[in-house]
C-alpha positions in Angstrom: -43.0 -24.3 -29.5 -45.0 -26.1 -32.1 -47.6 -27.1 -29.5 -47.8 -23.5 -28.2 -48.3 -22.1 -31.7 -50.9 -24.8 -32.5 -52.9 -24.0 -29.3 -52.7 -20.3 -29.9 -53.9 -20.6 -33.5 -56.9 -22.6 -32.2 -57.7 -19.8 -29.7 -56.4 -21.6 -26.6 -54.2 -19.3 -24.6 -50.8 -20.9 -24.2 -47.3 -19.8 -23.3 -43.8 -21.2 -23.7 -41.8 -21.6 -20.5 -38.1 -22.6 -20.7 -34.8 -21.8 -19.1 -33.0 -18.6 -20.3 -30.4 -20.3 -22.4 -33.1 -21.0 -24.9 -34.1 -17.3 -25.5 -32.5 -17.1 -29.0 -33.7 -20.5 -30.0 -37.3 -19.8 -29.0 -37.3 -16.5 -30.9 -35.9 -18.1 -34.0 -38.4 -21.0 -33.9 -41.4 -18.8 -33.2 -40.4 -16.6 -36.1 -39.8 -19.6 -38.4 -43.3 -20.9 -37.4 -44.8 -17.6 -38.4 -45.8 -16.6 -34.8 -43.0 -14.3 -33.6 -45.3 -12.8 -30.9 -46.0 -16.1 -29.1 -45.9 -15.5 -25.3 -42.9 -16.9 -23.5 -41.4 -16.8 -20.0 -37.8 -17.8 -19.2 -36.4 -18.9 -15.9 -32.8 -19.1 -14.8 -30.7 -22.0 -16.2 -30.0 -24.7 -15.3 -33.1 -26.5 -14.0 -32.2 -30.1 -14.5 -30.4 -30.7 -11.2 -32.4 -28.4 -9.0 -34.2 -29.7 -5.9 -37.9 -29.6 -5.5 -37.6 -26.6 -3.2 -35.4 -24.8 -5.7 -37.9 -25.5 -8.5 -40.8 -24.2 -6.3 -38.8 -21.0 -5.7 -38.2 -20.6 -9.5 -41.9 -21.1 -10.1 -42.7 -18.5 -7.4 -40.4 -16.0 -9.1 -41.9 -16.6 -12.5 -45.5 -16.6 -11.4 -46.3 -13.0 -12.1 -44.7 -13.2 -15.6 -46.6 -16.4 -16.3 -49.9 -14.9 -15.3 -49.2 -11.8 -17.4 -48.2 -13.8 -20.4 -51.2 -16.2 -20.3 -53.6 -13.3 -20.0 -52.1 -11.2 -22.8 -53.1 -12.3 -26.2 -50.3 -12.5 -28.8 
């Protein structure tokens, strides 16, 4: 999250992408960093043991949300 906030404050569009078990942690950290509106996209957890095909399917499902987030300024 630190990197995303740093990029955004420099004017570089950035988003935070993580699995959905990190929603509360991401919100808390973004708020603590003074950037509660940082764009973020969450995918279903877990991701660690997924196959390449499963990861591609997750990416396909998240694609529209990622494009929307990266093109919406926070």
